[in-house]
C-alpha positions as CSV (number, residue, x, y, z in Angstrom):
1,M,202.9,109.1,-13.3
2,S,202.3,106.6,-11.2
3,C,202.9,106.9,-7.3
4,S,204.3,104.0,-5.5
5,K,201.4,102.7,-4.0
6,C,199.7,102.2,-7.0
7,K,203.1,100.2,-8.0
8,S,202.6,98.5,-5.0
9,E,198.7,97.2,-5.6
10,D,199.9,96.1,-9.4
11,L,202.8,94.3,-8.5
12,H,200.5,92.6,-5.8
13,F,197.8,92.2,-8.4
14,V,200.5,90.3,-10.6
15,Y,201.6,88.4,-8.0
16,I,197.5,87.0,-7.0
17,K,197.0,86.4,-10.9
18,T,200.3,84.3,-11.4
19,E,200.1,82.0,-8.2
20,Y,196.0,81.7,-9.2
21,R,197.4,80.6,-12.7
22,Y,199.9,78.3,-11.0
23,G,197.2,76.7,-8.7
24,R,195.3,76.3,-11.4
25,E,197.5,74.2,-13.8
26,I,198.8,72.2,-10.6
27,M,194.9,71.5,-10.4
28,W,194.5,70.6,-13.5
29,R,197.3,68.2,-13.6
30,K,195.5,66.5,-10.6
31,I,192.4,66.2,-12.3
32,K,194.3,64.5,-15.6
33,L,196.3,62.5,-13.4
34,F,193.0,61.3,-11.3
35,I,191.3,60.4,-14.6
36,M,194.3,58.2,-15.8
37,V,194.5,56.5,-12.5
38,M,190.3,55.8,-12.8
39,L,190.6,54.6,-16.6
40,A,193.7,52.2,-15.6
41,V,191.5,50.6,-12.7
42,L,188.7,50.5,-14.9
43,I,190.5,49.0,-17.7
44,T,192.3,46.5,-15.6
45,G,188.8,45.5,-13.4
46,M,187.2,44.6,-16.6
47,G,190.0,42.5,-17.8
48,F,190.1,40.8,-14.6
49,M,185.8,40.1,-15.1
50,L,186.3,39.0,-18.7
51,L,189.4,36.5,-17.4
52,Y,186.6,35.2,-14.9
53,L,183.6,35.1,-17.1
54,E,185.7,33.4,-19.3
55,K,186.8,30.5,-16.8
56,L,183.0,30.2,-15.7
57,K,182.6,29.4,-19.4
58,N,185.2,27.1,-19.8
59,E,184.1,25.0,-16.6
60,S,180.5,24.9,-17.3
61,G,181.5,23.7,-20.9
62,G,180.3,26.4,-22.6
63,S,176.3,27.7,-23.2
64,G,175.3,24.1,-22.4
65,G,176.4,24.3,-18.8
66,V,173.5,26.3,-17.6
67,I,170.3,24.8,-16.9
68,V,167.3,27.2,-17.0
69,E,169.8,30.0,-16.4
70,F,170.8,28.4,-13.1
71,P,174.5,28.7,-12.5
72,F,175.8,25.5,-12.3
73,H,178.8,26.1,-9.9
74,M,178.2,26.2,-6.3
75,P,181.9,26.8,-4.7
76,H,182.1,25.9,-0.9
77,K,180.7,29.2,1.1
78,E,183.5,29.0,3.6
79,A,186.3,28.5,0.8
80,Q,184.9,31.6,-0.9
81,E,186.1,33.5,2.2
82,Q,189.5,32.1,1.9
83,P,192.8,33.8,0.0
84,Q,192.8,32.8,-3.9
85,E,196.3,30.7,-3.0
86,E,195.0,28.9,-0.7
87,Q,192.2,27.1,-3.1
88,Q,194.7,26.1,-5.4
89,E,196.4,23.2,-5.9
90,P,194.3,20.3,-4.7
91,D,195.2,17.1,-3.7
92,A,194.8,14.3,-5.9
93,P,191.8,12.5,-4.5
94,D,190.2,16.1,-4.8
95,S,191.0,16.3,-8.2
96,G,189.5,12.9,-9.2
97,L,186.2,13.5,-7.4
98,E,186.0,16.8,-9.3
99,E,186.7,14.9,-12.6
100,K,183.9,12.8,-11.9
101,S,181.6,15.2,-10.7
102,L,181.9,17.3,-13.8
103,A,181.6,14.1,-15.9
104,L,177.9,13.3,-14.0
105,Y,177.1,17.0,-14.7
106,E,177.7,17.0,-18.4
107,Q,176.1,13.5,-18.1
108,A,173.0,15.2,-16.6
109,V,173.0,18.4,-19.0
110,S,173.0,16.0,-22.1
111,S,170.1,14.0,-20.5
112,G,168.1,17.4,-20.3
113,Q,168.3,17.6,-16.7
114,K,168.2,20.5,-14.1
115,A,171.5,19.7,-12.5
116,M,174.3,21.7,-10.4
117,L,177.5,21.3,-9.5
118,V,178.3,21.7,-5.3
119,A,181.9,22.1,-3.9
120,C,181.8,20.3,-0.5
121,E,184.0,21.0,2.6
122,S,184.7,17.5,2.6
123,P,185.5,14.9,-0.1
124,E,184.1,12.0,1.6
125,R,180.3,13.7,2.4
126,V,177.9,16.3,1.3
127,T,176.2,18.1,4.7
128,L,172.5,19.2,4.0
129,S,170.5,21.5,6.1
130,F,166.7,22.3,6.0
131,A,164.2,24.9,7.0
132,G,160.6,25.7,6.9
133,D,158.9,28.4,5.8
134,I,159.9,31.7,5.0
135,L,158.5,35.1,4.4
136,F,159.6,38.2,2.8
137,D,156.3,40.4,2.1
138,E,156.5,43.8,3.5
139,A,152.9,44.0,4.5
140,Y,153.5,41.4,7.1
141,A,155.2,41.4,10.8
142,V,158.5,39.6,9.8
143,M,159.6,41.6,6.8
144,Y,158.2,44.6,8.4
145,R,160.4,44.8,11.7
146,Y,163.2,43.4,9.6
147,V,162.9,46.6,7.1
148,A,162.3,48.8,10.7
149,R,165.6,47.3,12.1
150,G,167.6,47.9,9.5
151,S,167.3,45.0,7.1
152,S,170.0,43.2,8.7
153,V,170.4,39.1,8.3
154,E,173.1,39.4,11.4
155,D,170.1,41.2,13.5
156,T,167.6,38.4,12.5
157,F,169.0,35.3,12.4
158,L,171.0,34.8,16.1
159,S,173.3,32.9,18.4
160,G,175.4,31.4,15.4
161,L,172.5,30.3,13.8
162,L,173.4,32.5,10.6
163,E,176.7,31.1,11.0
164,R,175.4,27.6,11.0
165,M,173.1,28.1,7.6
166,R,175.9,29.4,5.8
167,A,178.3,26.5,6.6
168,A,176.1,23.6,5.3
169,D,177.1,22.3,1.5
170,V,173.6,22.5,0.6
171,F,170.8,24.8,2.3
172,M,167.3,24.3,1.4
173,L,164.2,26.0,2.5
174,N,160.5,26.8,1.5
175,N,159.9,29.7,-0.3
176,E,156.2,30.9,0.7
177,F,155.3,33.7,-1.5
178,P,156.2,34.9,-5.0
179,Y,158.4,37.5,-6.2
180,S,156.8,40.1,-8.3
181,N,155.2,43.8,-8.3
182,R,152.4,42.8,-10.5
183,G,149.3,40.7,-10.5
184,T,146.2,41.0,-8.1
185,P,145.5,39.0,-4.8
186,T,143.8,35.9,-5.2
187,E,139.9,36.4,-4.8
188,G,138.6,35.3,-1.5
189,K,141.8,34.2,-0.5
190,Q,142.7,35.1,3.7
191,F,146.2,35.5,3.4
192,T,148.0,36.5,0.2
193,F,151.7,37.0,-0.2
194,R,154.2,38.7,-2.4
195,A,157.7,40.0,-2.1
196,N,159.5,42.9,-3.9
197,P,162.1,41.0,-6.0
198,Q,164.9,43.0,-4.8
199,H,164.5,40.9,-1.5
200,V,165.6,37.7,-3.3
201,G,168.9,38.9,-2.2
202,I,168.2,38.4,1.2
203,L,168.2,34.4,0.1
204,K,172.0,34.8,-0.6
205,E,172.9,36.6,2.6
206,L,171.4,33.4,4.1
207,G,173.1,31.0,2.4
208,V,170.2,29.6,0.6
209,D,171.4,27.2,-2.0
210,L,168.0,25.8,-3.2
211,V,164.3,26.5,-2.6
212,S,160.7,24.8,-3.1
213,L,158.0,26.7,-4.7
214,A,155.9,23.6,-4.4
215,N,153.3,25.6,-1.5
216,N,149.9,27.2,-1.7
217,H,151.2,30.6,-1.5
218,A,153.2,30.5,-5.0
219,Y,150.6,31.5,-6.6
220,D,149.3,34.2,-4.4
221,Y,149.0,36.7,-7.2
222,G,148.6,34.7,-10.4
223,N,150.3,33.7,-13.2
224,E,152.3,37.2,-13.9
225,A,153.7,36.8,-10.5
226,L,154.8,33.4,-10.6
227,L,156.5,33.7,-13.7
228,D,158.2,36.8,-12.6
229,T,158.9,34.4,-9.5
230,F,160.8,32.2,-11.9
231,D,162.8,35.0,-13.3
232,T,163.8,36.7,-10.3
233,L,165.4,33.1,-8.7
234,E,167.2,32.2,-12.2
235,S,168.9,36.0,-12.4
236,A,169.6,35.5,-8.7
237,G,171.5,32.1,-9.4
238,I,169.0,30.5,-6.9
239,P,167.6,27.0,-8.2
240,Y,163.8,26.1,-7.3
241,V,162.1,23.0,-7.5
242,G,158.1,22.0,-7.4
243,A,157.3,24.4,-9.9
244,G,157.9,25.6,-13.7
245,R,156.5,27.5,-16.4
246,N,154.5,24.6,-17.9
247,L,154.3,20.8,-16.5
248,D,157.7,19.7,-17.9
249,E,159.5,22.5,-15.7
250,A,157.6,21.5,-12.7
251,L,158.3,17.9,-12.8
252,K,161.8,18.2,-13.0
253,P,164.2,17.3,-10.0
254,V,167.1,19.3,-9.3
255,Y,170.5,17.2,-9.1
256,L,172.8,18.1,-7.0
257,I,176.1,17.0,-8.1
258,A,178.6,16.9,-5.4
259,N,181.9,15.1,-5.2
260,D,181.4,11.6,-6.9
261,M,177.4,11.7,-6.1
262,K,174.4,12.6,-7.6
263,I,171.5,13.7,-5.4
264,A,168.2,14.6,-6.2
265,V,165.9,16.8,-4.9
266,V,162.1,16.7,-5.7
267,S,159.0,18.8,-4.2
268,A,155.3,19.1,-4.6
269,T,152.5,20.3,-2.9
270,Q,149.4,18.6,-1.4
271,I,147.7,21.6,-0.4
272,E,144.8,22.5,-1.2
273,R,142.7,19.7,-0.6
274,N,139.9,20.3,-2.8
275,A,139.3,20.1,-6.8
276,N,139.4,23.6,-7.4
277,P,142.4,24.8,-5.6
278,D,143.6,28.7,-5.6
279,T,147.0,27.5,-6.4
280,K,147.1,26.3,-9.9
281,E,148.4,23.2,-11.1
282,A,151.4,23.1,-13.6
283,T,149.8,22.0,-17.1
284,A,151.6,21.4,-20.4
285,A,150.7,24.7,-21.5
286,S,150.6,27.2,-18.0
287,A,152.9,27.6,-15.1
288,G,151.8,26.0,-11.7
289,V,153.1,23.9,-9.0
290,L,153.4,20.5,-8.9
291,R,150.6,19.0,-6.7
292,C,150.6,15.4,-5.5
293,L,146.7,15.4,-3.7
294,D,146.8,12.4,-6.4
295,P,150.4,11.3,-6.0
296,S,150.7,9.7,-9.6
297,A,152.7,12.4,-11.3
298,L,155.2,12.8,-8.2
299,L,155.5,8.9,-8.3
300,R,156.7,9.3,-11.9
301,V,159.2,12.4,-10.7
302,I,160.6,9.7,-8.0
303,A,160.9,6.8,-10.5
304,E,162.7,9.2,-12.6
305,A,164.9,10.5,-9.9
306,K,165.8,7.2,-8.1
307,E,167.0,5.8,-11.7
308,N,169.3,8.9,-12.5
309,S,170.8,9.4,-8.7
310,D,172.3,7.9,-5.9
311,F,170.2,9.6,-3.4
312,V,166.4,10.9,-3.2
313,I,165.1,13.8,-1.1
314,L,161.5,14.6,-1.0
315,Y,160.6,18.0,0.3
316,I,157.0,18.0,0.5
317,H,154.0,20.7,1.5
318,W,151.7,18.5,3.5
319,G,149.6,18.3,6.8
320,T,147.2,20.1,8.6
321,E,148.0,23.8,10.0
322,S,148.9,24.5,13.9
323,Q,148.3,20.5,14.1
324,E,151.1,18.9,16.2
325,D,149.7,15.4,15.1
326,I,150.1,14.0,11.4
327,D,147.0,13.6,9.8
328,W,145.8,10.5,7.4
329,L,146.7,11.9,4.3
330,Q,150.5,12.3,5.5
331,E,150.6,9.0,7.2
332,E,149.6,7.3,3.6
333,Q,151.7,9.2,1.4
334,S,154.8,8.8,3.8
335,A,154.3,5.0,2.8
336,T,153.5,5.5,-0.7
337,Y,156.6,7.9,-1.3
338,A,159.2,5.5,0.9
339,R,158.3,2.3,-1.0
340,A,158.9,4.3,-4.2
341,G,162.2,4.8,-3.7
342,V,162.5,7.9,-1.7
343,D,165.7,8.4,0.9
344,L,164.3,11.1,3.0
345,I,161.4,12.9,3.8
346,I,161.4,16.7,4.8
347,G,157.9,18.0,5.4
348,D,156.3,21.6,5.7
349,H,153.2,23.4,5.7
350,P,151.8,23.1,9.4
351,H,153.8,25.9,10.4
352,C,154.1,23.7,13.6
353,L,156.6,21.1,14.2
354,Q,155.4,17.8,13.7
355,K,157.1,13.9,14.8
356,I,160.2,12.8,13.0
357,D,159.3,9.2,12.2
358,V,161.1,6.2,10.1
359,V,158.5,4.6,7.5
360,E,159.6,1.5,5.5
361,G,163.0,2.2,6.5
362,V,163.1,5.8,5.4
363,P,163.4,8.7,7.8
364,V,160.9,11.4,7.7
365,V,160.7,14.6,9.1
366,Y,156.8,15.4,9.2
367,S,156.9,19.3,9.7
368,L,160.1,21.8,9.9
369,G,157.7,24.4,11.5
370,N,158.0,28.0,10.3
371,F,161.6,29.5,10.2
372,W,161.0,32.7,9.9
373,F,157.4,33.4,8.9
374,N,155.2,35.3,11.6
375,S,155.7,37.2,15.0
376,K,154.4,34.3,17.0
377,T,156.8,32.8,19.5
378,Q,157.7,29.1,18.5
379,D,159.9,26.2,18.2
380,T,161.6,25.4,15.0
381,C,164.5,24.1,13.5
382,L,167.5,23.0,11.2
383,V,167.4,19.6,10.3
384,E,171.1,18.5,9.2
385,V,171.5,15.5,7.1
386,T,174.8,14.0,6.1
387,V,175.2,11.9,2.9
388,N,178.1,9.6,2.3
389,R,178.3,7.1,-1.1
390,E,176.7,4.5,1.5
391,G,173.5,6.8,2.2
392,I,172.8,8.9,5.4
393,E,175.8,9.1,7.4
394,N,173.8,11.3,10.7
395,M,170.9,13.5,10.6
396,R,170.5,15.8,13.3
397,F,167.6,18.0,14.5
398,V,169.2,21.3,15.6
399,P,166.4,23.3,18.1
400,C,165.7,27.1,17.1
401,K,162.9,29.7,18.2
402,S,161.2,32.1,16.4
403,E,160.3,35.1,18.7
404,E,159.6,39.0,17.8
405,C,160.1,38.5,14.2
406,R,163.8,37.1,14.6
407,T,165.1,33.2,14.9
408,R,167.8,32.4,17.1
409,L,169.7,29.3,17.7
410,L,169.1,27.2,21.2
411,E,171.6,26.2,24.0
412,G,171.4,24.5,26.9
413,T,168.0,24.2,28.9
414,E,166.1,25.9,26.1
415,A,167.4,23.4,23.6
416,E,167.2,20.8,26.0
417,G,163.4,21.4,26.6
418,V,162.8,21.6,22.7
419,L,164.3,18.0,22.2
420,N,162.4,16.9,24.9
421,Y,159.4,17.7,23.1
422,M,160.7,16.1,20.2
423,R,161.3,13.0,22.0
424,S,157.7,13.0,23.1
425,I,156.0,13.2,19.8
426,S,159.1,11.1,17.8
427,P,158.7,7.5,19.5
428,N,160.1,5.4,16.6
429,V,163.6,7.1,17.1
430,Y,166.0,8.0,18.9
431,I,167.0,11.8,19.4
432,D,170.4,12.1,21.9
433,S,171.2,15.4,23.8
434,D,173.1,17.4,20.8
435,G,169.9,16.2,18.7
436,Y,171.1,13.3,16.8
437,I,168.8,11.3,15.6
438,T,169.0,7.3,15.0
439,W,166.9,4.3,14.2
440,N,166.5,0.8,13.9
């Protein structure tokens, strides 16, 4: 015989059991709904990704549209941020220029050239920006401090400099190290650099579109590390010039197809200046850089570039470290390359600023200085060049300063101080208050 208390407890247990079963059913319904929604999102996302990849494939003309694994199409960096509808329905002039650019690109590809399409902000001109040496090796000050500060490019390139770098149609600098976790440091070399391949993404964050590997540190960790560097840059979609898996690759210019223009970029190094350099020269069967202590090979590259393009840029590693004055070989070779048909010469390696000059009618920036390379406080710069179908439209020296492992844009009296310094060492050109450079 049961008592009323027992019956009450039994009813309470039944209520709890029923509530638990109902709650469990509700929970499973929610889980099932969540799984269904996630599957729908994944399937939809995969569909959009496949459509996008097919679009890129169609734009590139299939598998032939990629040269040395480089993506050929660089949409303008500011345009990427705009809503999709604002990028559609281009006007007639833009459509015509795009057709010409595609034709130039297809012609370059069919000829075995290393080429890439560049989407420009303006259909009338191409803006190019150049900076000097960078270093991503965590064993050295700039990268160590960068990581310690939270790995933020916004906290590293200041005062509007980062926005300026990203805004150029093409931004190029000197990649003064290999990307690799392999290899051994060159025996007897005082400074050897190597960066973790994961740091290649910083180039994208900075807006870098093209790098030179023609320098005296690309081979610091030997053949394996240099080969890893090629793979890393290609996987990241960053074209490079001035080095290759063999001499044929190292000799290839990069052709920028922009609007209806074809701009060739060539690069080489004359450092180290001895018969058996630590940085190996590419050969028919081995990887290395393109060397120009003997200018013969580079002159052949320039001749090819001149024949196949509207404008030729030489980005060259030369000069004497920490010397304001140019050396005899810079002076001799600048004239040689100007006569060979180069339209603009941009130099680096001395780790300091050197003069801007005009040689045989060709503007020469002898050294851009360190852009983000060590902990020293140094003046540095961007050099911005606008090119149209007639040649150089304008050229500008943009004063910057590297200090405390950051680089910032200068303004006011600080900027004027650097401009005055450049005027004092560059008597053959005129530099106005905004940094614009003119010459006779």
